[in-house]
C-alpha positions as CSV (number, residue, x, y, z in Angstrom):
1,M,-90.6,8.6,5.4
2,R,-88.3,7.2,8.1
3,D,-87.7,8.4,11.7
4,T,-84.1,8.2,12.9
5,T,-83.7,9.4,16.5
6,S,-85.0,13.0,16.4
7,V,-84.5,13.5,12.7
8,T,-87.3,12.6,10.3
9,I,-86.1,11.8,6.7
10,T,-88.9,12.9,4.3
11,G,-86.9,12.6,1.1
12,T,-86.9,9.4,-1.0
13,M,-84.0,7.1,-0.2
14,G,-82.1,6.5,-3.4
15,T,-79.1,4.2,-4.1
16,D,-76.5,4.3,-1.3
17,Y,-78.3,7.1,0.5
18,E,-78.3,4.9,3.6
19,T,-74.5,5.2,3.7
20,V,-74.9,8.9,4.3
21,L,-78.1,9.0,6.4
22,T,-76.9,6.4,9.0
23,D,-78.5,6.3,12.4
24,E,-75.3,7.7,13.9
25,A,-75.1,10.6,11.4
26,C,-78.7,11.5,12.0
27,Y,-78.1,11.4,15.8
28,F,-75.3,13.9,15.2
29,L,-77.5,16.1,13.0
30,G,-80.2,16.1,15.6
31,A,-77.7,17.2,18.2
32,L,-76.5,20.1,16.0
33,H,-80.1,21.2,15.5
34,E,-81.0,21.0,19.2
35,K,-77.9,22.9,20.2
36,F,-77.8,25.7,17.6
37,E,-81.2,26.2,15.9
38,D,-82.5,28.8,18.4
39,E,-79.4,31.0,17.8
40,R,-79.6,30.6,14.1
41,Q,-83.2,31.8,14.2
42,A,-82.1,34.8,16.4
43,L,-79.4,35.7,13.9
44,L,-81.9,35.7,11.0
45,A,-84.3,37.9,13.0
46,E,-81.4,40.3,13.6
47,R,-80.8,40.5,9.9
48,Q,-84.4,41.7,9.5
49,V,-84.1,44.3,12.2
50,I,-81.0,45.7,10.6
51,Q,-82.6,45.8,7.2
52,H,-85.6,47.7,8.7
53,Q,-83.2,50.2,10.2
54,I,-81.4,50.6,6.9
55,D,-84.7,51.1,5.1
56,Q,-85.7,53.8,7.6
57,G,-82.4,55.6,7.4
58,L,-81.7,54.8,11.1
59,W,-78.7,52.4,10.7
60,A,-75.1,53.3,11.2
61,P,-72.1,51.0,11.4
62,A,-70.8,50.3,14.9
63,P,-67.1,50.9,15.6
64,S,-65.0,47.7,16.0
65,P,-63.5,46.9,19.4
66,D,-59.7,47.0,19.8
67,R,-58.6,43.4,20.2
68,G,-54.9,44.2,20.3
69,N,-52.4,42.0,18.5
70,W,-53.5,38.5,17.6
71,T,-53.1,35.9,14.9
72,V,-55.2,33.1,13.6
73,G,-54.4,29.5,14.6
74,A,-51.9,27.2,12.9
75,I,-52.6,26.7,9.2
76,P,-52.3,23.2,7.8
77,A,-49.5,22.4,5.4
78,D,-51.9,21.6,2.5
79,L,-53.6,25.0,2.9
80,M,-50.4,27.1,2.9
81,D,-50.2,27.4,-0.9
82,R,-53.6,28.3,-2.4
83,R,-52.5,30.3,-5.3
84,V,-55.3,28.9,-7.6
85,E,-58.5,27.4,-6.4
86,I,-61.2,25.9,-8.7
87,T,-64.8,25.9,-7.6
88,G,-67.9,24.0,-8.8
89,P,-70.8,21.8,-7.8
90,V,-70.6,18.4,-6.3
91,D,-71.7,16.2,-9.2
92,R,-69.4,13.2,-9.9
93,K,-67.8,14.5,-13.1
94,M,-67.1,17.9,-11.7
95,V,-65.6,16.5,-8.5
96,I,-63.2,14.3,-10.6
97,N,-62.2,17.0,-13.1
98,A,-61.8,19.7,-10.4
99,L,-59.6,17.5,-8.2
100,N,-57.5,16.6,-11.3
101,S,-57.4,20.2,-12.7
102,G,-54.0,21.2,-11.4
103,A,-55.4,23.8,-9.0
104,K,-54.1,23.8,-5.5
105,V,-57.6,23.6,-4.0
106,F,-61.0,22.5,-5.1
107,M,-64.0,24.1,-3.4
108,A,-66.8,21.6,-3.6
109,D,-69.9,23.7,-3.5
110,F,-73.3,22.8,-2.0
111,E,-74.3,26.4,-2.2
112,D,-74.5,28.9,-5.1
113,A,-73.2,26.5,-7.8
114,N,-75.4,23.7,-6.7
115,A,-79.2,23.5,-7.1
116,P,-80.2,22.0,-3.8
117,T,-82.4,19.1,-4.9
118,W,-82.5,16.2,-2.5
119,A,-80.6,14.1,-5.0
120,N,-77.8,16.7,-5.5
121,I,-77.3,17.1,-1.8
122,I,-77.1,13.5,-0.8
123,E,-75.4,12.2,-3.9
124,G,-72.9,15.1,-3.5
125,Q,-72.0,13.8,-0.1
126,I,-71.6,10.3,-1.6
127,N,-69.3,11.7,-4.3
128,L,-67.1,13.6,-1.8
129,T,-66.7,10.5,0.4
130,R,-65.8,8.3,-2.5
131,A,-63.4,10.9,-3.8
132,I,-61.7,11.1,-0.4
133,E,-61.5,7.3,-0.3
134,R,-60.3,7.3,-4.0
135,R,-63.1,5.1,-5.3
136,I,-64.9,7.5,-7.5
137,D,-65.2,7.2,-11.3
138,Y,-67.6,8.5,-14.0
139,T,-68.4,7.2,-17.5
140,A,-69.9,9.6,-19.9
141,E,-72.5,8.8,-22.6
142,N,-69.7,8.7,-25.2
143,G,-67.9,6.0,-23.2
144,K,-65.1,8.2,-21.9
145,T,-64.1,7.3,-18.3
146,Y,-63.0,9.8,-15.7
147,R,-60.9,8.8,-12.7
148,L,-58.7,10.6,-10.1
149,G,-55.1,11.1,-11.0
150,D,-52.2,10.6,-8.6
151,K,-52.0,14.2,-7.5
152,V,-55.2,16.0,-6.6
153,A,-56.2,19.3,-5.2
154,T,-56.9,19.9,-1.5
155,L,-60.6,19.5,-0.8
156,V,-62.6,22.3,0.8
157,V,-66.4,22.2,1.1
158,R,-68.9,25.1,1.1
159,P,-72.1,24.4,2.9
160,R,-75.3,26.4,2.2
161,G,-75.8,29.7,4.1
162,W,-77.5,30.2,7.4
163,H,-80.7,31.4,5.7
164,L,-81.4,28.2,3.9
165,L,-83.4,25.1,4.9
166,E,-83.2,21.4,4.1
167,K,-86.8,20.5,3.9
168,H,-86.1,16.7,3.5
169,L,-84.7,16.4,7.1
170,E,-86.9,17.5,10.0
171,V,-86.7,17.7,13.8
172,E,-90.2,17.6,15.4
173,G,-91.6,18.8,12.1
174,V,-89.1,21.7,11.7
175,P,-86.9,21.6,8.6
176,M,-83.2,21.5,9.5
177,S,-80.7,24.2,8.8
178,A,-79.1,23.5,5.4
179,S,-75.8,24.8,6.7
180,L,-75.8,22.2,9.5
181,V,-76.9,19.4,7.3
182,D,-74.2,20.0,4.7
183,F,-71.5,20.6,7.3
184,G,-72.6,17.9,9.6
185,L,-72.8,15.0,7.1
186,Y,-69.5,15.8,5.6
187,V,-67.5,16.2,8.8
188,F,-69.2,13.2,10.5
189,H,-68.4,10.8,7.7
190,N,-65.0,12.1,6.5
191,A,-63.1,13.9,9.3
192,Q,-61.1,10.9,10.5
193,T,-60.3,9.7,7.0
194,L,-59.1,13.1,6.0
195,L,-56.8,13.4,9.0
196,Q,-55.4,9.9,8.4
197,Q,-54.4,11.2,4.9
198,G,-52.6,14.2,6.3
199,T,-55.3,16.7,5.4
200,G,-58.4,17.7,7.3
201,P,-62.0,18.9,7.4
202,Y,-61.8,22.3,5.6
203,F,-64.7,24.6,4.9
204,Y,-65.7,27.8,3.1
205,L,-68.4,29.8,5.0
206,P,-70.8,31.8,2.8
207,K,-72.9,35.0,3.2
208,L,-72.0,35.9,6.8
209,E,-73.4,39.3,7.7
210,S,-71.8,39.8,11.1
211,A,-69.2,38.7,13.6
212,R,-72.0,37.1,15.6
213,E,-72.8,34.8,12.7
214,A,-69.2,33.8,12.6
215,R,-69.3,33.2,16.3
216,L,-72.1,30.7,15.8
217,W,-70.0,28.8,13.3
218,N,-67.1,28.7,15.8
219,Q,-69.4,27.3,18.4
220,V,-70.5,24.6,15.9
221,F,-66.9,23.8,15.2
222,D,-66.0,23.5,19.0
223,F,-69.1,21.4,19.6
224,T,-68.3,19.1,16.7
225,E,-64.6,18.7,17.7
226,D,-65.7,17.7,21.2
227,R,-68.4,15.3,19.9
228,L,-66.2,13.6,17.4
229,G,-63.0,13.5,19.5
230,L,-61.0,16.0,17.4
231,Q,-58.4,18.3,18.7
232,R,-59.4,21.9,19.1
233,G,-58.7,23.8,15.9
234,T,-58.8,20.7,13.7
235,I,-61.7,22.1,11.6
236,K,-60.5,25.0,9.4
237,A,-62.6,27.6,7.7
238,T,-62.2,30.4,5.1
239,V,-64.9,33.0,5.2
240,L,-66.3,34.5,2.1
241,I,-66.7,38.2,2.6
242,E,-69.6,38.6,0.2
243,T,-71.9,41.0,2.0
244,I,-71.5,44.7,2.6
245,L,-72.2,44.3,6.3
246,G,-69.7,41.5,6.6
247,A,-67.1,43.7,5.0
248,L,-67.5,46.2,7.8
249,E,-66.9,43.4,10.4
250,M,-64.3,41.3,8.5
251,E,-61.7,41.8,11.2
252,E,-64.1,40.8,13.9
253,I,-65.3,37.8,11.8
254,L,-61.8,36.6,11.6
255,Y,-61.3,37.1,15.3
256,E,-64.5,35.1,16.2
257,L,-63.1,32.1,14.2
258,K,-59.6,32.7,15.3
259,D,-58.5,29.1,16.2
260,H,-60.3,27.7,13.2
261,A,-59.7,30.5,10.7
262,V,-57.5,30.2,7.7
263,G,-58.4,33.3,5.7
264,L,-61.0,35.5,4.0
265,N,-62.2,35.4,0.4
266,A,-63.4,38.4,-1.7
267,G,-66.7,36.9,-3.0
268,R,-67.2,39.6,-5.5
269,W,-70.6,38.7,-7.1
270,D,-72.5,38.2,-3.9
271,Y,-70.9,41.3,-2.6
272,I,-72.4,43.4,-5.5
273,F,-75.7,41.7,-4.9
274,S,-75.5,42.5,-1.2
275,I,-75.0,46.2,-1.9
276,I,-78.1,46.3,-4.1
277,K,-80.2,44.3,-1.7
278,K,-79.3,46.1,1.5
279,F,-79.5,49.6,0.1
280,R,-82.2,49.0,-2.5
281,H,-84.2,52.0,-1.3
282,A,-81.2,54.4,-1.5
283,P,-80.8,56.3,-4.8
284,Q,-77.0,56.6,-4.2
285,S,-76.7,52.8,-4.4
286,V,-78.2,52.4,-7.9
287,L,-75.4,50.7,-9.9
288,P,-75.0,50.7,-13.7
289,D,-75.1,47.6,-15.9
290,R,-73.4,44.8,-14.0
291,A,-70.7,44.5,-16.7
292,A,-69.5,47.9,-15.7
293,V,-69.1,47.0,-12.0
294,T,-65.6,45.7,-12.3
295,M,-63.0,45.0,-9.6
296,T,-61.3,48.3,-10.5
297,V,-64.1,50.6,-9.6
298,P,-63.3,52.5,-6.4
299,F,-65.6,50.9,-3.9
300,M,-64.8,47.4,-5.1
301,R,-61.1,48.2,-5.0
302,A,-61.5,49.5,-1.4
303,Y,-63.2,46.3,-0.4
304,T,-60.4,44.1,-1.7
305,Q,-57.6,46.3,-0.3
306,R,-59.3,46.2,3.1
307,L,-59.5,42.4,2.9
308,V,-55.8,42.0,2.2
309,Q,-54.9,44.4,5.1
310,V,-57.1,42.6,7.6
311,C,-55.9,39.1,6.6
312,H,-52.2,39.8,6.5
313,K,-52.3,41.8,9.8
314,H,-53.5,38.6,11.5
315,G,-51.6,35.9,9.6
316,A,-54.5,34.8,7.5
317,H,-54.8,34.2,3.7
318,A,-56.4,36.7,1.5
319,M,-58.1,35.0,-1.4
320,G,-59.2,36.7,-4.6
321,G,-62.4,36.5,-6.6
322,M,-63.9,34.4,-9.3
323,A,-62.9,34.3,-13.0
324,A,-66.2,33.2,-14.5
325,F,-65.2,33.0,-18.2
326,I,-65.9,29.7,-19.9
327,P,-63.5,29.0,-22.8
328,S,-65.0,28.5,-26.2
329,R,-63.6,25.9,-28.5
330,R,-65.5,27.4,-31.5
331,D,-64.5,31.0,-31.3
332,P,-60.8,31.8,-30.8
333,A,-61.4,35.5,-30.9
334,I,-63.7,35.3,-27.9
335,N,-61.1,33.2,-26.1
336,R,-58.2,35.7,-26.8
337,E,-60.2,38.7,-25.5
338,A,-61.5,36.8,-22.4
339,L,-58.2,35.2,-21.5
340,A,-56.6,38.6,-21.7
341,K,-59.2,40.0,-19.2
342,V,-58.7,37.0,-16.9
343,R,-54.9,37.4,-17.0
344,E,-55.2,41.1,-16.2
345,D,-57.6,40.4,-13.3
346,K,-55.4,37.8,-11.8
347,T,-52.2,39.8,-12.3
348,R,-53.9,42.7,-10.5
349,E,-54.9,40.5,-7.6
350,A,-51.4,39.0,-7.2
351,N,-49.8,42.5,-7.3
352,D,-52.3,43.7,-4.7
353,G,-51.1,41.2,-2.2
354,F,-53.7,38.4,-2.6
355,D,-52.4,34.9,-1.7
356,G,-54.6,33.1,-4.3
357,T,-57.6,33.3,-6.5
358,W,-60.6,31.5,-7.9
359,V,-61.4,30.1,-11.4
360,A,-64.6,28.3,-12.6
361,H,-63.1,26.2,-15.4
362,P,-60.0,23.9,-15.6
363,D,-58.7,25.7,-18.7
364,L,-58.3,28.9,-16.6
365,V,-56.1,27.2,-14.0
366,P,-52.8,27.7,-16.0
367,V,-53.7,31.4,-16.7
368,A,-54.3,32.2,-13.1
369,M,-51.3,30.0,-12.0
370,E,-49.0,31.9,-14.3
371,A,-50.1,35.3,-12.8
372,F,-49.5,34.2,-9.2
373,D,-46.3,32.2,-10.0
374,R,-44.8,35.4,-11.4
375,V,-45.4,37.2,-8.1
376,L,-45.0,34.4,-5.6
377,G,-42.3,32.4,-7.2
378,T,-41.6,29.4,-5.0
379,A,-43.1,31.1,-1.9
380,P,-46.4,29.5,-0.8
381,N,-48.1,32.9,-0.2
382,Q,-47.4,36.6,0.4
383,K,-48.8,37.1,3.9
384,H,-45.9,39.5,4.6
385,V,-47.3,42.0,2.1
386,M,-49.2,44.7,3.9
387,P,-51.0,47.5,1.9
388,Q,-50.1,50.8,3.5
389,E,-53.1,52.8,2.6
390,R,-55.9,52.6,5.3
391,V,-59.3,51.9,3.7
392,S,-62.0,54.1,5.2
393,Q,-65.6,53.1,5.8
394,E,-66.6,56.0,3.5
395,A,-64.7,54.3,0.6
396,L,-66.7,51.1,1.1
397,F,-69.9,53.0,0.9
398,T,-69.2,55.4,-2.0
399,F,-71.0,53.4,-4.7
400,T,-69.9,55.4,-7.7
401,V,-68.9,53.8,-11.0
402,P,-67.1,56.3,-13.2
403,G,-68.6,56.3,-16.7
404,G,-71.2,53.7,-15.7
405,R,-74.6,53.7,-17.4
406,V,-77.9,51.8,-17.3
407,T,-78.7,50.7,-20.8
408,E,-81.3,48.7,-22.6
409,A,-78.7,46.1,-23.4
410,G,-78.0,45.8,-19.7
411,I,-81.7,45.2,-18.9
412,R,-81.9,42.6,-21.7
413,N,-78.9,40.8,-20.5
414,N,-80.2,40.7,-16.9
415,I,-83.6,39.4,-18.1
416,S,-82.1,36.7,-20.3
417,V,-79.4,35.5,-17.8
418,A,-81.9,35.4,-14.9
419,I,-84.5,33.4,-16.8
420,Q,-82.0,31.0,-18.3
421,Y,-80.3,30.5,-15.0
422,I,-83.5,30.0,-13.0
423,E,-84.7,27.5,-15.6
424,S,-81.6,25.4,-15.3
425,W,-81.6,25.7,-11.5
426,L,-85.2,24.4,-11.4
427,K,-84.0,21.4,-13.4
428,G,-81.3,20.7,-10.8
429,Q,-78.3,22.5,-12.4
430,G,-76.7,25.2,-10.3
431,A,-73.7,26.3,-12.4
432,V,-74.7,27.3,-16.0
433,A,-72.7,28.5,-18.9
434,I,-74.5,31.5,-20.4
435,F,-73.0,33.9,-22.9
436,H,-69.5,32.4,-22.3
437,L,-69.7,33.1,-18.5
438,M,-70.3,30.6,-15.7
439,E,-73.4,31.9,-14.0
440,D,-74.4,30.8,-10.5
441,A,-77.0,31.9,-8.0
442,A,-75.0,35.0,-7.1
443,T,-74.8,36.4,-10.6
444,A,-78.5,35.6,-11.2
445,E,-79.2,37.5,-8.0
446,I,-77.4,40.6,-9.3
447,A,-79.4,40.4,-12.5
448,R,-82.8,40.3,-10.9
449,A,-82.0,42.7,-8.1
450,Q,-80.7,45.3,-10.5
451,I,-84.0,45.2,-12.4
452,W,-86.0,45.5,-9.2
453,Q,-84.0,48.5,-8.1
454,W,-83.9,50.2,-11.4
455,I,-87.7,50.0,-11.6
456,H,-88.3,51.2,-8.0
457,Q,-85.6,53.9,-8.2
458,H,-86.8,55.1,-11.6
459,A,-83.4,54.7,-13.1
460,V,-82.8,56.6,-16.3
461,L,-81.3,54.8,-19.3
462,D,-78.5,56.3,-21.3
463,D,-81.0,57.2,-24.1
464,G,-83.2,59.2,-21.6
465,R,-86.0,56.7,-21.0
466,T,-87.0,55.9,-17.4
467,V,-87.0,52.2,-16.4
468,T,-90.5,51.1,-15.6
469,R,-92.1,47.8,-15.0
470,E,-93.9,48.1,-18.4
471,L,-90.6,48.7,-20.2
472,V,-89.0,45.7,-18.6
473,Q,-92.1,43.5,-19.4
474,M,-91.9,44.6,-23.0
475,L,-88.2,43.7,-23.2
476,E,-88.9,40.5,-21.3
477,E,-91.4,39.4,-24.0
478,D,-88.7,40.0,-26.6
479,E,-86.0,38.1,-24.8
480,I,-88.4,35.2,-24.2
481,A,-89.2,35.1,-27.9
482,K,-85.4,34.9,-28.7
483,L,-85.1,32.0,-26.3
484,R,-88.0,30.2,-28.0
485,Q,-86.3,30.6,-31.3
486,E,-82.8,29.6,-30.1
487,R,-84.0,26.6,-28.2
488,G,-86.8,25.5,-30.6
489,E,-90.4,25.5,-29.6
490,S,-90.5,21.8,-28.5
491,A,-87.4,22.1,-26.3
492,F,-88.6,25.4,-24.9
493,N,-91.9,23.9,-23.9
494,A,-90.3,20.7,-22.6
495,G,-88.2,22.7,-20.2
496,K,-89.1,24.7,-17.1
497,F,-89.3,28.1,-18.7
498,S,-92.9,28.8,-17.7
499,E,-91.9,28.2,-14.0
500,A,-88.7,30.2,-14.5
501,I,-90.5,33.2,-16.0
502,A,-93.0,33.2,-13.2
503,L,-90.3,33.0,-10.5
504,F,-88.3,35.7,-12.3
505,E,-91.3,38.0,-12.3
506,E,-91.9,37.3,-8.6
507,V,-88.3,38.2,-7.6
508,A,-87.6,41.0,-10.1
509,L,-91.0,42.7,-10.9
510,G,-92.9,42.2,-7.6
511,E,-93.7,45.1,-5.2
512,D,-91.7,43.4,-2.4
513,F,-88.1,42.3,-2.6
514,P,-87.4,38.7,-1.7
515,E,-84.2,38.4,0.2
516,F,-82.9,35.5,-2.0
517,L,-84.4,34.1,-5.1
518,T,-83.5,30.6,-3.9
519,I,-85.9,30.8,-1.0
520,P,-89.1,31.0,-3.1
521,G,-87.3,28.9,-5.7
522,Y,-86.7,26.1,-3.3
523,A,-90.5,25.3,-3.1
524,H,-90.4,24.5,-6.9
525,L,-87.5,22.1,-6.7
526,A,-88.3,18.4,-7.1
């Protein structure tokens, strides 16, 4: 344990950690905490008030004020063309491969694709600084060496959400906001170097639920620019619209970040999770198997159309959602079918007016690039495209899925994916390939939240059975037995499956609904 100004470091100091946790950096983190922690806590309390109102049927969306005509601030040259962005955690190999992938942007993720172990957080900061300074490399067990190429993607960083803590850094015994830790360390160490290279400190902001939460980020940016001697508007941010409440306020969110805003992103998986979570007690919000909740169902389509309208009205970029497919080198048939779906998804986004999209694997970059090249040509974006149809609030809240069903196969898939993901997350891996899809915390949240809601809403399967806790437990036992057989008894026992199963049952089968599985899960991380 080491005290640095007002910040106490309780985590073990590994190799080169002192280059990140310098006295000066910790002074800066302490200043962020002192300035903004009270408001962060007030925002989290407001979330709970709104959730109580929703549960009691007393909540109604407030009308947005008329702000007149306005546009976001100047967008940097290296963020003008974002037609394909690749995302992933901040481990060394991923950082190198993503920057070399041919994508226009790499979103380096401290959030849903990253299990927030102390090592992952601090070594992730080290990896990003070394990548910016072009002194990063990685040698695999087979002797293959990875280094940065001459041309790399623009780097954008996603800090953890407002609701999360960093328990290894404290101020007067209070754990720091994980958001401020991730943001603060990155901007403090790298802003000047990035600017000297002709780029800048760019961020993705996750899980905002209101314009007031965006306003806090804007205040953090203003404070940081003043503290570090940066011009106003130097820090740039794209906001993930991945909550149903955030979708209602997306125009106001953009307005609050106006000078710092670049665009909005359709964070599709967390958005689905948010619908289930916020309206978990409402029968009309019960969704079918998650595989049936595609981007073409009416309420998801309304959400994306509204995002394009809002962004282009105010000169911002509209970014599409994630293609989570992981190519298989062993099964060409799976590849052909999946790549066709990815191509269809990205073509639809490009034709709908989006300026870019996300992929999770380097092999998908050419597929997505081709779809957007066909529409954009040599233009960097299509912010001139304005969907004409006005999207109503009713369209956002009509959670119908034509032909959607709740099935035993859907329950089984949710159980297996959630347990496998949680087990990997507890071992420190936040992005996991399961059944040829890249699963992260958001998709695991959908899996466990659906099970909780199906039980509590007495959902009826397509074969007429009612979903009960007893039925889920019976199917869970079967899925665990399959995992034992597939992994082998010794490997299964050597892993963290017992902890994962217990955590799954806590967040999916308990009487209460934990807001995020990562909050109780964080206590289990080494």
